[in-house]
N, C-alpha and C positions, 0 to 999 in steps of 0.2 A: 618427616616434618613437610616437605612441600604439599605432599596430599593432603596431610589435615590443614595445612591453607587453603588449600584449596577449593577444598570442602565446605570450610567454615566463609571463605569468600562468595562460593556457591547460595549457601543459608541466607548470608545476608542479602544476595541480590533479590536469593527467593522471595524473603519475605518484603522485602523492597516494591518488587516488583506488583505482587498481592496487595499491597499496601494502595498504592496508585492505582491499581485495578478496582481496586472497592470506592475508592477516594472518585476518582470518573464515575460509577454507577450511581454516585448519590449526586450529582451534578447532572448524570446527561437524562432528560427527562421524555420520552418515550410516551406515545400514545396510539389506538389506535382511531380511526377517522373510517367514514363510509362513503361512500362513493356510489352514485348514481353512474349507471351507465348503459347505452344503448346495444345491441349486438343484434345479429345473427348466424342461424346455422341451418344448414342441410343436410337432407339424412332423406334415407329411402323406405322410412316411416315416421311416424309421428314422434315417436320415441329416440329413434337418433335426434330427428332434427332440432329436438327442443335440449336434447343434452348437449349436443354442439354449441347452440346459441346460450347456453350457460358457462360449455368452456370459453367459450369466445369472451363471455364478460370477465371473466375472473381472470383469466391471461391481458387483457387489457388492461383491468384493474395494478395488477401485481405480476406480469412479465411471469420470468421464468424461473421458477422457485421451488425450491421442497416444497412450500404449503401450496402452491398452485395445482406441483405435478399431485398429490394427496388428494386434495379436493377433484382434480379433473378424473380420476379415478373413482370418486367415490358419487360423482354423480354420475358417470356411468354406468358404475353399478346400481344404483338407484332407480335411475328412470327404465332402465332395460328390464326391472320384474316388474314393469309396473304397464300392463297393455291395454288400461282402458284410459283412451284420450281426454273422454271428460273430466276424468278424476285428475290427470295432468296438470289441469289449470286451475283445480280444486284450493280451497284452503287447506283442506286438511293435507296435502302433496307440498307446499309453499311449507307448511310447518314442518314434514318430514325433511325438505329438504335443508332448510337448515339447523335440523337438530341433527344428520347424517354428518353434514358439513364443520359441525360444529363451530354455529355461524356466521362461518367465512361468507356465504350467499345468505343477506339477514331477511332479504325478500325480493320475488319478481313479478311480474305482469309480463301475459303476452299478449303484446302490441297486435301482432297481426297472425298469420297462417295462410298459406299459397302454394301453389304448387308452382315452381319454374314449368315455364312453356318449351324451353330447351332439352331442359332432363328429366324431368315429369319428378324430381325432386320435389320434396316436401320443403317448404321454407317458413320458417317461423324469426319473429323480431320478439325481444324480449324488452324488458326496462327490469333492469336488476339491481339492486343495492348489496353493493361490495365490502368486504370490510379489508380495510389497507391500513398497515401498519405502518407509522413514521418514522424513517430515520434518524437518526441525528446526522447533523453538519458534516461529523468527523467521519462518520460513514460512508457519505459521499461523495470523497474523497479518490481517486484511482487507486486499487487495490491490489495491493501484491503480496502472496506469500515468500516465508521463508522456508524453504525444504529443508531438512537438516541433511548437512553437507555430508555425501558419501566419502570415509575415511581408510586408506591404502595401506593395508598392514601385512602384506605377502613380502614385500620385498624391505621394510621397515618395521622389523620389532619393535621399535623406540617408540615409534608414533603415540602422539597422546589421545587417547578416543575423549579426555574432558576438555582436552585443547578445543579439539573439533567442534564440541559441543560449545566449550566458551564461546568458540567463535561465530556458531548461530544467533548465541544469546546479542555479544557484540553487535552484530549489525542488523538484528533485529531491533536491539535498541537506539541505534542510529538513526535508521529509518524512522523509527518513531517520533523522535527527535526533531527531526526535518519540520514535522506536520505537513508535507505534501503528501503521504500518500496512509493510505486505511489497509495498516499490516495486519494482516492475518495469520492467526499461531498455527501450525501444523508439527507441535510436538507435543502437543498434548489435545489432540483428536478424539482420540477413546472418550478423557475425561469429559471433554466437551457432549459430545454422541451421548456418554450416560447421562449427563444431565436434561440435556432434550430430551431423551426417553420421559424425566419422571413427567415431563407438561403434558405428553401425546391423552392421557387419561384421566386431563381433567377437565372439565366443563366450561371454565372462564376463558371467554374469547380473546381477552390480551394474551397470554398464555399461550393460548392452542394459534395465534397469527404470530407468534414472537418464534415459532420452530419454522416458516417461510421466510424470514430474516435472514438465515443462516446464509452468511456471503459468500460470493464463492470470487476468485481474484481473477485480475485482468493480467497479470503476470503474473511468473513465480521466477522467484532467486534460487537455481541449485549449483552445486560448486562439489569439485575432487578433490579432497586433501591429499596431495600426496608426501609433505615431509611435515609435522608440527612437532617437534623435541628441544630439549634442555639440554644444551653438551657441554659439560665440563672438560677446559681445555689449560695443559701446563706447556709450558716453555720455558727450556733451561739455556742460559746465558754460556755463551760458548768459554766466555773469559773467565766468570764466576762460576759458583754452585746455587747461584741464586736461581729460583725456581720463581718463572712469573703465572701466577693461576687468574684463569677468565673465566667467567660464564654465557656462554650465545646463545639466541634463541633462533632457533633456524624453522621459518615458518615457505612454506609452499603448494599453491593451490590453484586453481583455474574456476571459474565459475562464467555464469551467463544468467541473463533475463532472457524469459520466455513468453510472448504472449497467446496467452494461452488459447483464445478463438484461432487461429490462424497456425500456433505452434511456430511463429515464425521465432528465429532467434535477435531479440532487438540490441544486444549487447553483448558482447565476452571480453574475457581479459583474462591474463595471467597474473599471480603476484609471486614475487617471491623475494624473500628479506632475509637478512642476517643481524642480529639487533645486539647490542656489548648488553645484559641483563643481569649483571653482577650485582648490580646496588637493588636489583629487585628482590621488595619482601615476596612476592606475586609474581614470577617470571612469566605463567604461564598464560596468567589475566592479563600481566600486562602486553604480551606478543600477540594477544587476540583482540583486545583495545586496540592498540597501535595497526593491526591490520584492519580492523573495520572503519577505523577511522576512513582510514584512505581509500579504502571499497565504497563506503557507503559514499564520501564524496563522489567516485567517480561514478555512478550509478546515478546519484540524484541530477548533475549533471548532465548527464547523457541524455535524462528523462525532462527534468525543469532546469533547466539552466539558470541563473540570479539573474532576476528581473531588477533593475532602478524603477522604482513603484512612486516616488517623488524628490523632488528636487524646491529648495523652500529656504531661503533666511543664508542662505551660501550650505547645506546641510542636503547629504545625499540617502536617500530612504531604500533600503533595500526588504527584498521580502523574504528574507530567511534571517533567523536569528540563531539562537540554542548553540549548544555546542559544535556546529560546524563552522563558526563562526567567533575570532578570535578578535580583540580590541589591538589595535597598531598592524593588524594583516594589509597587505598589501593587493590589490585588485586593478588587474586593466580594465575600461571600459571599452567595447566594442556598441560601433551603432549596429542597425539590422537595417539593412537596405530595400526596398521595394525588389530586388532583382535576385533572380530566381539563377540556380547552379542547378545541373540537370546533367546525367550520369549519361553520354556519347552513346554508351552500347544498349544500354534496358532502358531509356528514357526517364528513368525515376527520380523524381525531384530531390536532390540532395540537401536541400534547405536556401537559407539564404544569405547573401555575402555579406558580410562582418568588415565591417573599418576599424579598426584602433584610432581610439578619438583620444582616449586620456589614462589617467589612474587616477585611484581615491584609495584615501586612507582610514581604516573604521575605527572610529573614536567611543561609540557605546554600542549597546547591545542590548536585548532583552531576549525573553524566547521567541518570540512572533516575527522582529525584526533587529535591522542594524544602522547606524547610523554611521555615515561617511563623510571624511571632507575633500573635496576635491585636489589632489596634487600641482598636477598636469593636464593639459586640456588645449586641444584644435582648436576649439571656438567655447563660447558660451553655451552651457549643456541647458542650462533653462529658458531658452530660446526654444519657442515651437516644442517643449516637451509635450510629449503626450505617451500616454501606458505603452508597453512592451516595444517601445524605442532603441532601450541602450540593455546590454546585457554587461554581465562584471565576471572574469574568470580570474584566479589565482593567476600572479606575478609571481612565479617558481624564480626569477635571477635577481630577486630583491628580498633579504629577510626580513619577516615580521619585526616591526621595534617593539619593545618592552611597553607597558603601560604605564604610564605617566613620563613616559620621557616628553622629546622636544616636539614640539606642535608642528601641526604637518606644514610642508614649503610653497610658499603663496602660490597663487595661480599662475603655470606659464602659458599665456595663449600661443607662444613662438612653438610649444613642442613639437 
């Protein structure tokens, strides 16, 4: 029964996710634009210098990407096959370059050609028209890829592969909903690669340049699941024959966020918890969601502390909404001071000193931002307010009141 419920839940989740993706694709309008750029190339021959100049032009416009690498290889191959210098500047060769690069280099003109007096190498400068695919705004956020967590099975045969998979999905969903990251999928890489391969033989420039927009992650989230299981527990009272039955969800995993270019571990932590799941019809999915909420929140606060974006008419506007914020939640307010904190051993900048200056209570929210009222403060926070001056952190010592309960307390200036 448990497995059947899990499969049903996964099916619903998958259908929902596909629907959302299709909806986003409907509204996300991307287009190819053309950029004129000048670039120089050097080489021991005319062909090599021209090839390097065109490569430089492509790299300046599109950076390091799959498409750029493919185009660079094509340029090198095409120019190396032509030995006639005069033909390399002809209209026929320009058309050949455009055709061979499938429109990535729409056109180019050779501005100048000379020899470097110091090295004797040929120097060619070109003015090239390069195709550039405009990314959507969401694709320009900081990018993170959630890599499928490793599941330890040797020491615990009861560990749930479905649970580990759902944990990945739940963390991915959480990070997407924060709207702070471009979350890259790593569960369906083979399917994505297969779809991209369908574009390689197309002559349409829009389709060709799309291949080059396969995004690479700034960060990757990896983890190792030590325990993920549901246990039935029976306790018999000594004073009677009564048997008490309970069901516990046990989850234990470690995770880390790695900076891809430097391989530096930016954040690392462990998560261990036992949760009573007796009343849950889908305990594995519930356990995964609960863990994802706490882990996702911890990751987000480590990389993107929640900022106060605006204070107006007694309302405080936070730059975070969605499932991460609940009406009635209590947050502490900290002022970011210009005072830097440095590690005495390494000299590394550890951040700015923070001063606790008040508390707020969430009164409303939507998918993009939330609204709060100040319950306590050292001073009027709206005076000399500026962006990135205040951050908020959950107050774990105060229980969030339910929606519709008492109004927030009046501001206490002597707090």
